[in-house]
C-alpha positions as CSV (number, residue, x, y, z in Angstrom):
1,X,0.3,0.5,0.0
2,X,1.7,3.0,-1.1
3,X,2.5,5.4,1.5
4,X,1.0,8.8,1.8
5,X,2.4,12.4,0.2
6,X,4.4,14.2,2.8
7,X,2.6,17.7,2.9
8,X,3.7,20.4,5.0
9,X,0.9,21.5,7.7
10,X,0.3,24.5,5.6
11,X,-0.3,22.1,2.5
12,X,-2.6,20.4,4.1
13,X,-4.7,22.9,6.0
14,X,-5.6,24.5,2.6
15,X,-6.5,20.9,1.5
16,X,-8.5,20.8,4.4
17,X,-10.6,23.7,3.3
18,X,-10.4,22.5,-0.9
19,X,-12.6,19.4,0.9
20,X,-15.1,21.5,2.8
21,X,-15.6,23.2,-0.3
22,X,-14.6,26.4,0.9
23,X,-14.6,29.1,-2.3
24,X,-13.9,32.0,-0.8
25,X,-11.3,33.4,1.7
26,X,-11.1,36.6,3.4
27,X,-7.2,38.1,4.8
28,X,-5.3,40.8,5.6
29,X,-1.5,39.4,4.5
30,X,0.9,38.3,7.8
31,X,4.3,36.9,8.1
32,X,3.0,34.6,10.8
33,X,0.8,32.4,8.2
34,X,3.2,33.1,5.3
35,X,3.3,29.2,4.3
36,X,-0.9,29.4,3.8
37,X,-0.7,31.9,1.4
38,X,2.1,30.0,-0.3
39,X,-0.3,27.1,-0.6
40,X,-3.6,29.5,-1.6
41,X,-1.5,30.4,-4.5
42,X,-2.0,26.9,-6.0
43,X,-5.3,26.2,-5.1
44,X,-7.1,28.1,-8.0
45,X,-10.8,27.0,-6.5
46,X,-10.0,29.2,-3.5
47,X,-10.1,33.0,-4.4
48,X,-7.9,34.6,-1.7
49,X,-9.7,38.1,-0.8
50,X,-7.5,41.0,0.0
51,X,-8.7,43.7,2.5
52,X,-7.8,47.0,3.7
53,X,-8.4,46.2,7.9
54,X,-8.9,43.0,9.7
55,X,-12.2,44.0,11.6
56,X,-13.2,44.3,7.7
57,X,-11.9,41.6,7.0
58,X,-13.7,39.4,9.7
59,X,-16.8,41.1,9.1
60,X,-17.2,40.2,5.1
61,X,-16.6,36.5,6.4
62,X,-19.3,36.9,8.5
63,X,-22.0,38.2,6.1
64,X,-20.3,34.8,3.3
65,X,-21.8,32.6,6.8
66,X,-25.0,34.7,6.6
67,X,-25.5,34.5,2.7
68,X,-24.6,30.7,2.8
69,X,-24.9,28.9,5.9
70,X,-21.3,27.7,5.5
71,X,-18.6,29.1,7.8
72,X,-17.4,32.3,6.4
73,X,-13.2,31.6,6.5
74,X,-11.0,35.0,7.5
75,X,-7.1,34.6,7.9
76,X,-5.3,36.9,9.6
77,X,-2.2,37.5,12.0
78,X,-1.0,37.4,15.3
79,X,-2.0,39.9,17.6
80,X,-2.8,43.3,16.5
81,X,-4.2,41.5,13.5
82,X,-6.5,38.8,15.3
83,X,-7.5,41.7,18.0
84,X,-8.6,43.8,15.0
85,X,-10.8,40.9,14.1
86,X,-12.3,40.8,16.5
87,X,-15.0,43.3,15.9
88,X,-16.2,40.8,12.6
89,X,-15.8,37.6,15.2
90,X,-18.3,39.6,17.7
91,X,-20.4,39.9,14.9
92,X,-20.6,35.8,14.2
93,X,-20.7,34.9,18.0
94,X,-24.2,37.6,18.6
95,X,-25.7,37.1,15.0
96,X,-25.1,33.4,15.3
97,X,-23.4,33.0,12.5
98,X,-20.9,30.4,11.5
99,X,-17.5,31.0,11.1
100,X,-13.7,30.1,11.2
101,X,-11.5,32.7,11.9
102,X,-7.5,31.5,11.6
103,X,-4.7,33.2,13.1
104,X,-0.9,33.0,12.5
105,X,1.1,32.1,15.9
106,X,4.4,32.6,17.3
107,X,6.3,29.9,17.0
108,X,6.1,27.1,19.2
109,X,9.5,27.2,20.6
110,X,9.0,31.2,21.3
111,X,5.4,30.8,23.6
112,X,4.8,31.8,26.8
113,X,8.2,34.7,26.4
114,X,5.4,36.9,25.6
115,X,7.0,36.6,22.2
116,X,6.7,39.3,19.3
117,X,2.6,39.6,18.5
118,X,2.0,36.8,21.3
119,X,-1.2,36.4,22.5
120,X,-3.5,33.4,24.3
121,X,-5.9,32.9,22.0
122,X,-7.8,30.6,23.9
123,X,-7.7,33.2,26.9
124,X,-8.3,36.0,24.4
125,X,-11.6,34.7,22.5
126,X,-12.9,32.4,25.1
127,X,-16.3,34.9,25.3
128,X,-16.3,35.5,21.3
129,X,-16.1,32.1,20.1
130,X,-18.2,28.8,20.4
131,X,-14.3,27.4,20.3
132,X,-10.8,28.2,20.5
133,X,-7.8,25.6,19.7
134,X,-4.5,26.0,18.6
135,X,-3.0,23.2,16.3
136,X,0.7,22.3,17.9
137,X,1.0,19.4,15.3
138,X,0.7,19.9,11.6
139,X,-0.8,15.7,11.8
140,X,-3.8,16.6,13.4
141,X,-5.0,19.7,11.1
142,X,-7.8,17.5,9.3
143,X,-8.8,16.4,12.7
144,X,-8.8,19.8,14.1
145,X,-10.5,21.5,11.0
146,X,-13.0,19.1,10.6
147,X,-14.0,19.8,14.2
148,X,-14.1,23.8,13.6
149,X,-16.4,23.1,10.7
150,X,-18.7,20.9,12.7
151,X,-19.0,23.1,15.6
152,X,-19.3,26.7,13.5
153,X,-22.2,25.2,11.9
154,X,-24.0,22.7,15.0
155,X,-26.5,23.8,16.6
156,X,-26.7,27.5,17.1
157,X,-24.1,28.7,15.0
158,X,-21.2,30.7,15.8
159,X,-17.8,31.4,15.2
160,X,-14.6,29.4,15.8
161,X,-11.1,30.4,15.9
162,X,-7.6,28.2,15.4
163,X,-4.3,29.6,15.9
164,X,-1.9,28.0,13.5
165,X,1.7,28.0,14.3
166,X,4.0,29.7,12.2
167,X,6.9,26.7,12.3
168,X,4.2,23.8,12.5
169,X,2.5,25.4,9.5
170,X,5.9,24.6,7.9
171,X,6.7,21.0,9.5
172,X,5.8,18.2,6.9
173,X,3.5,15.2,8.3
174,X,2.1,12.3,6.0
175,X,-1.3,12.9,8.0
176,X,-4.6,11.3,5.9
177,X,-6.9,13.9,4.5
178,X,-10.3,14.3,6.6
179,X,-14.4,14.4,5.3
180,X,-16.5,17.3,4.1
181,X,-18.3,17.7,7.1
182,X,-22.8,18.2,7.2
183,X,-23.8,20.1,10.3
184,X,-25.6,18.0,12.8
185,X,-29.4,18.5,12.3
186,X,-32.3,17.8,15.1
187,X,-35.6,17.2,13.6
188,X,-38.7,18.2,15.3
189,X,-40.3,15.1,16.6
190,X,-44.1,14.4,15.8
191,X,-45.4,13.9,19.9
192,X,-43.8,17.1,20.3
193,X,-45.5,18.9,17.2
194,X,-48.8,17.4,18.2
195,X,-48.8,19.2,21.8
196,X,-47.5,21.8,20.0
197,X,-50.7,21.7,18.0
198,X,-52.8,21.2,20.7
199,X,-52.1,24.5,22.3
200,X,-51.9,26.6,19.2
201,X,-55.8,25.3,18.4
202,X,-56.9,26.4,22.2
203,X,-55.5,29.7,21.9
204,X,-57.6,33.0,20.3
205,X,-54.7,35.7,19.7
206,X,-51.4,33.6,19.1
207,X,-48.6,35.4,17.4
208,X,-45.5,33.7,15.7
209,X,-42.5,35.2,15.8
210,X,-39.6,34.4,13.0
211,X,-35.8,34.9,14.0
212,X,-32.3,33.5,14.3
213,X,-29.6,31.9,11.5
214,X,-29.6,28.4,9.4
215,X,-32.7,29.2,7.7
216,X,-33.2,28.2,4.0
217,X,-35.3,29.0,1.0
218,X,-37.7,26.2,1.7
219,X,-38.0,26.7,5.3
220,X,-39.1,30.5,4.5
221,X,-41.5,29.2,1.8
222,X,-42.9,26.3,4.5
223,X,-43.2,29.0,7.2
224,X,-45.5,31.5,4.5
225,X,-47.8,28.4,4.0
226,X,-48.2,27.3,7.3
227,X,-49.5,31.0,8.2
228,X,-51.4,31.4,5.3
229,X,-53.2,27.7,5.6
230,X,-54.2,28.9,9.3
231,X,-54.6,32.6,9.3
232,X,-51.8,33.2,12.2
233,X,-50.1,36.7,12.0
234,X,-46.0,36.4,11.7
235,X,-43.6,38.8,13.1
236,X,-39.8,38.6,12.9
237,X,-36.9,39.7,15.0
238,X,-34.7,43.0,14.8
239,X,-32.5,42.6,12.0
240,X,-34.2,39.2,10.5
241,X,-37.1,40.6,8.5
242,X,-35.9,38.9,5.9
243,X,-37.0,35.4,7.5
244,X,-40.7,36.1,5.3
245,X,-41.7,37.9,2.9
246,X,-43.1,41.8,4.1
247,X,-45.8,41.6,1.6
248,X,-47.4,38.5,2.6
249,X,-51.0,39.2,3.8
250,X,-50.0,37.2,7.6
251,X,-47.0,40.0,8.0
252,X,-47.0,41.9,11.2
253,X,-43.8,43.9,11.2
254,X,-40.4,43.4,13.1
255,X,-39.9,43.2,16.8
256,X,-36.9,45.4,17.4
257,X,-35.7,49.0,17.7
258,X,-38.3,51.5,16.6
259,X,-41.1,48.4,17.3
260,X,-44.5,49.6,16.2
261,X,-46.1,50.7,19.1
262,X,-49.3,48.7,17.8
263,X,-47.6,45.8,17.2
264,X,-45.6,45.9,20.8
265,X,-49.4,46.0,21.9
266,X,-50.2,43.1,20.0
267,X,-47.3,41.0,21.8
268,X,-48.4,42.0,24.6
269,X,-52.3,41.4,24.4
270,X,-51.4,37.8,22.3
271,X,-52.0,34.9,24.6
272,X,-49.8,32.5,22.8
273,X,-46.3,33.2,21.2
274,X,-44.6,30.3,19.0
275,X,-40.8,31.7,18.7
276,X,-39.2,29.4,15.6
277,X,-35.0,29.7,15.7
278,X,-35.0,33.3,17.7
279,X,-32.7,33.3,21.5
280,X,-34.9,36.3,22.1
281,X,-32.3,39.0,22.7
282,X,-32.1,42.7,24.3
283,X,-33.5,43.8,21.0
284,X,-36.1,41.9,20.0
285,X,-37.4,42.1,23.2
286,X,-38.0,45.8,23.9
287,X,-34.2,45.7,27.0
288,X,-36.4,42.4,28.3
289,X,-39.1,44.2,28.8
290,X,-41.9,43.2,26.3
291,X,-42.0,39.8,27.4
292,X,-42.4,38.8,31.0
293,X,-39.3,37.4,32.6
294,X,-38.7,34.4,34.1
295,X,-42.0,32.8,32.8
296,X,-43.9,34.9,30.1
297,X,-47.4,35.5,30.6
298,X,-48.8,34.5,27.2
299,X,-48.4,30.4,26.4
300,X,-44.7,30.2,25.0
301,X,-43.3,27.6,22.5
302,X,-39.5,27.8,21.7
303,X,-38.3,26.1,18.6
304,X,-34.4,26.3,18.5
305,X,-31.1,24.3,17.4
306,X,-29.2,25.1,20.4
307,X,-31.1,23.0,23.7
308,X,-28.8,25.3,25.9
309,X,-30.9,28.3,24.9
310,X,-34.0,26.9,25.6
311,X,-35.0,28.1,28.8
312,X,-32.0,30.3,29.4
313,X,-33.6,33.5,29.7
314,X,-37.1,33.0,28.8
315,X,-39.2,29.2,30.2
316,X,-41.4,27.9,27.5
317,X,-44.8,26.2,28.1
318,X,-43.1,23.7,25.5
319,X,-39.9,23.2,23.8
320,X,-39.0,22.4,20.8
321,X,-35.5,20.8,20.2
322,X,-35.0,21.5,16.1
323,X,-33.4,23.4,13.5
324,X,-35.3,25.5,11.6
325,X,-35.4,23.9,9.1
326,X,-37.2,20.3,10.2
327,X,-39.6,22.6,12.3
328,X,-40.8,25.1,9.3
329,X,-41.3,21.9,7.4
330,X,-43.3,20.3,10.5
331,X,-45.1,23.3,11.1
332,X,-46.1,23.4,6.9
333,X,-48.2,19.8,6.9
334,X,-50.3,21.5,10.0
335,X,-53.4,22.6,9.4
336,X,-55.5,23.4,12.5
337,X,-58.9,23.5,11.3
338,X,-62.0,26.0,9.9
339,X,-62.5,27.2,13.1
340,X,-58.8,28.4,14.2
341,X,-58.7,30.3,10.8
342,X,-62.3,32.5,11.7
343,X,-61.3,32.9,15.1
344,X,-57.9,33.9,14.2
345,X,-57.9,36.0,10.7
346,X,-59.3,38.8,12.0
347,X,-56.6,38.8,14.2
348,X,-54.0,38.5,11.4
349,X,-55.8,41.3,9.0
350,X,-55.5,43.5,11.7
351,X,-51.7,42.8,12.1
352,X,-51.4,43.3,8.6
353,X,-53.2,46.4,8.5
354,X,-51.4,48.1,11.0
355,X,-47.9,47.3,9.7
356,X,-48.9,48.7,6.1
357,X,-50.2,52.0,7.9
358,X,-47.1,51.8,9.6
359,X,-45.1,52.2,6.2
360,X,-46.4,56.1,5.6
361,X,-43.1,57.7,6.0
362,X,-44.0,60.8,8.5
363,X,-42.7,64.5,8.1
364,X,-39.1,65.0,8.5
365,X,-36.9,68.7,8.3
366,X,-34.6,69.8,6.0
367,X,-34.5,68.8,1.7
368,X,-33.6,65.3,2.2
369,X,-36.6,63.0,3.4
370,X,-34.6,59.6,4.6
371,X,-37.8,57.7,5.0
372,X,-39.0,58.4,1.3
373,X,-35.5,57.6,-0.1
374,X,-36.3,54.1,1.7
375,X,-39.5,53.6,0.1
376,X,-38.3,54.6,-3.6
377,X,-35.8,51.8,-3.1
378,X,-38.0,49.0,-1.8
379,X,-40.2,49.5,-5.1
380,X,-38.0,49.8,-7.2
381,X,-35.4,47.7,-6.4
382,X,-35.5,43.6,-8.2
383,X,-36.5,41.5,-5.0
384,X,-33.1,39.6,-4.7
385,X,-31.7,43.6,-4.3
386,X,-29.6,42.9,-0.2
387,X,-29.3,45.6,1.6
388,X,-26.4,45.9,4.1
389,X,-26.2,48.1,6.9
390,X,-24.1,49.0,10.1
391,X,-25.6,51.0,13.2
392,X,-26.5,53.7,13.7
393,X,-29.8,55.7,13.9
394,X,-30.1,56.0,10.0
395,X,-30.9,52.1,10.0
396,X,-34.4,52.8,11.8
397,X,-35.4,54.2,8.6
398,X,-34.2,50.8,6.9
399,X,-36.6,48.6,8.9
400,X,-39.1,50.3,8.9
401,X,-39.5,51.3,5.6
402,X,-37.7,49.1,3.4
403,X,-39.6,45.5,2.7
404,X,-37.8,42.5,2.5
405,X,-39.2,40.0,0.0
406,X,-36.7,36.9,0.1
407,X,-34.3,35.0,2.2
408,X,-30.9,36.6,2.0
409,X,-31.4,40.2,1.5
410,X,-30.7,41.5,4.4
411,X,-27.3,42.1,5.9
412,X,-27.3,43.3,9.2
413,X,-25.4,43.2,12.4
414,X,-27.8,41.9,15.7
415,X,-24.6,43.0,17.7
416,X,-25.2,46.5,16.3
417,X,-21.5,46.5,15.5
418,X,-21.1,50.0,13.8
419,X,-19.2,49.3,10.4
420,X,-20.5,46.4,9.7
421,X,-22.7,47.7,6.1
422,X,-19.4,48.2,4.0
423,X,-17.8,44.3,4.3
424,X,-20.8,43.0,4.1
425,X,-22.0,44.7,1.2
426,X,-18.7,43.7,-0.7
427,X,-19.3,40.0,0.5
428,X,-22.8,39.8,-1.0
429,X,-21.5,41.1,-4.4
430,X,-18.7,38.3,-4.9
431,X,-21.5,36.1,-3.9
432,X,-24.0,37.3,-5.8
433,X,-22.4,39.1,-8.8
434,X,-25.6,39.2,-10.8
435,X,-28.0,41.0,-7.9
436,X,-28.1,44.9,-7.0
437,X,-26.6,45.4,-3.6
438,X,-26.8,49.0,-1.4
439,X,-24.6,49.8,1.6
440,X,-26.6,52.6,3.4
441,X,-24.3,53.9,6.3
442,X,-24.5,56.2,8.5
443,X,-21.3,59.2,8.8
444,X,-19.6,57.4,11.4
445,X,-20.7,54.2,10.8
446,X,-19.1,54.2,7.0
447,X,-16.2,55.7,8.4
448,X,-15.2,52.7,10.9
449,X,-14.3,50.2,7.6
450,X,-14.0,53.0,5.2
451,X,-10.6,51.9,3.9
452,X,-12.8,48.7,2.3
453,X,-13.6,50.8,-0.5
454,X,-10.6,50.1,-1.6
455,X,-11.3,46.7,-2.0
456,X,-14.4,46.8,-3.3
457,X,-12.6,49.3,-6.1
458,X,-9.7,46.7,-6.3
459,X,-12.2,43.6,-7.1
460,X,-14.9,46.0,-9.3
461,X,-17.6,45.4,-7.2
462,X,-20.8,47.2,-8.2
463,X,-22.4,48.1,-5.2
464,X,-24.3,51.0,-4.0
465,X,-22.9,53.4,-0.8
466,X,-25.2,56.1,0.6
467,X,-24.0,57.3,3.4
468,X,-26.4,59.1,5.6
469,X,-24.5,62.2,6.7
470,X,-25.7,64.3,9.6
471,X,-22.1,65.2,10.9
472,X,-22.5,63.5,14.3
473,X,-22.7,60.3,16.3
474,X,-26.3,60.2,16.0
475,X,-27.6,57.5,18.3
476,X,-25.5,58.6,20.9
477,X,-26.5,62.4,20.2
478,X,-30.2,61.1,21.0
479,X,-29.4,59.9,24.0
480,X,-27.5,63.0,25.3
481,X,-30.3,65.1,24.4
482,X,-32.6,62.8,26.3
483,X,-30.6,62.3,29.2
484,X,-28.6,65.1,29.2
485,X,-30.4,68.0,27.4
486,X,-27.9,70.8,26.5
487,X,-24.6,69.0,27.4
488,X,-23.8,67.2,24.6
489,X,-19.9,66.1,24.2
490,X,-17.5,63.5,22.1
491,X,-20.7,63.5,19.1
492,X,-19.7,66.4,16.6
493,X,-17.5,64.4,13.3
494,X,-15.9,67.3,11.1
495,X,-16.1,64.7,8.3
496,X,-14.5,64.4,4.3
497,X,-15.7,65.6,1.7
498,X,-17.2,62.0,1.0
499,X,-17.4,62.6,-2.5
500,X,-13.9,63.5,-3.3
501,X,-12.9,61.1,-0.8
502,X,-14.9,58.5,-3.2
503,X,-13.1,60.1,-6.3
504,X,-9.5,59.4,-4.4
505,X,-10.3,55.5,-4.3
506,X,-11.7,55.2,-8.3
507,X,-15.6,54.9,-7.3
508,X,-18.4,56.9,-8.6
509,X,-19.4,59.5,-6.0
510,X,-22.6,62.4,-6.3
511,X,-23.9,64.5,-3.3
512,X,-28.2,64.3,-2.9
513,X,-29.4,67.4,-1.2
514,X,-32.6,67.2,-1.8
515,X,-35.5,64.1,-2.3
516,X,-36.4,64.3,-5.7
517,X,-32.7,64.2,-7.0
518,X,-32.3,61.3,-5.1
519,X,-33.7,58.1,-7.8
520,X,-31.9,60.0,-10.7
521,X,-28.7,59.6,-8.4
522,X,-28.6,56.2,-7.5
523,X,-29.7,55.4,-11.4
524,X,-26.4,57.1,-12.3
525,X,-24.8,54.9,-9.6
526,X,-26.1,51.5,-10.6
527,X,-25.5,52.1,-14.0
528,X,-21.7,53.3,-13.8
529,X,-21.0,49.3,-13.0
530,X,-18.1,50.6,-10.2
531,X,-18.7,51.0,-6.4
532,X,-20.5,54.2,-6.3
533,X,-20.9,56.6,-3.6
534,X,-24.1,58.9,-2.7
535,X,-23.7,61.3,0.1
536,X,-26.8,62.0,1.1
537,X,-26.9,65.2,3.5
538,X,-29.3,64.6,5.8
539,X,-30.5,67.7,8.2
540,X,-28.8,67.0,11.8
541,X,-32.7,67.8,12.9
542,X,-33.7,64.6,11.1
543,X,-32.1,62.6,14.3
544,X,-35.0,59.9,14.6
545,X,-38.2,59.5,12.8
546,X,-41.2,60.4,15.1
547,X,-38.9,63.4,16.5
548,X,-36.5,66.2,15.8
549,X,-33.4,67.0,17.5
550,X,-34.5,70.3,18.7
551,X,-37.9,68.8,19.9
552,X,-36.0,65.8,22.1
553,X,-34.4,68.8,23.7
554,X,-37.4,70.4,24.2
555,X,-38.8,67.2,26.0
556,X,-36.1,66.5,28.2
557,X,-35.8,69.8,29.5
558,X,-39.2,70.4,30.2
559,X,-39.1,66.6,32.2
560,X,-36.3,68.0,34.0
561,X,-38.0,71.6,35.4
562,X,-39.1,71.5,39.4
């Protein structure tokens, strides 16, 4: 029997990525993993995307995980490279996204000496990853990589960190390859689904709430059939709006920051909550005040792929440990009967009517009305357009006025990380070059990862970037004016000329100051077929959808007067 051919640890690692069908790696190159970069030189089926900062690279990998359900792969160098990447790692952890971060490490002979850029990644990333390990033996590369893929994709998906010492990567081994890893799936058993159906039939005001990761197009379609067949109102959690067609007659809106007050009241009045996939974090529960802790007053049915999430905060009346794909299919087959449909139909219709009324843009100060622009995008873009955003007050307009039609069209961080929109848009454009990809960013938000505009230009990605420029960190200014009116500090921004900045990168760019000028400017940007920036000059007074800056300050000052 022929002996296996000797390969270095780096060559073996790249071969394992190929076995896992990895087709794209995001990186900032570093000397600590030069051997891997050299091995990737010969891996023509893996495209290496060179980024400008490790945080942006990690966010691109995280967005890949959201879009595909397979781990996004990011490679960075030791020390500052790894700590920079932690921003994207945190997004993956809080957003339950499969991702693997490979970190070049100091040579094994130098560990525990505080060598150049040395860190103990097991300690450093203990709370930011599902598993963190270091591969000290090249023969164990297939074992560690296979385990990383299994952990990243199974149960509640999330990130894994593997440190790879530079001398290990150059050491030869005759180890054999692993095999492709499929995620472990947990199916919804018929007895538990039967009990769920029994509880549902007793309800008078049920509401379905969808969220989490692991969704497929088939699962979304199954949930839509389930809702339609049984006249059930369906809402989505914070930044998971693409889990259900927002134009579906059963759609009730999203449960997140800036929630429709009528939807919030409807949740409080419900007598049964069926939660599928969501872990019900702070943003999806209005600071844990929307649903009672630890025992909701409603009958609470919770379906989640990770058994540790069931009862972690909210104790369910009935728990089903299952992945969303199998659960959705099991629910699609349920017909709860005409009596239930007649009882629930007015409740569902009213929920949808409240959602539709909430879509009407409110008056806003200034010549550029962000709500009307988002509505125009929603009505004009193809159904498969991908909308990406980071964090800031500007995002509330996107979440309220854009109607998501298909899974994989919303890329936004549940973690609330600034700077996410542009890296996510780059990742989306690489994954779906045939689609329209739009990044909506605040001015402070954009500047967090603005250097990745060079990445978009380098790879000729026709992303359209809308920079909502009001010259401040708007979310923090809002909080300051509400709690310390007239005493603002550290929230004013002196921005570059974004048009000149974009031109310097080689992108198309324009400044838009009036609502009526936006459609034509957007079409010029899209037709340029290269990265394009539209700077939107928004009045600083238009800081929230419902209140101006002056109104917030005035109300806060009035409340403080004796």
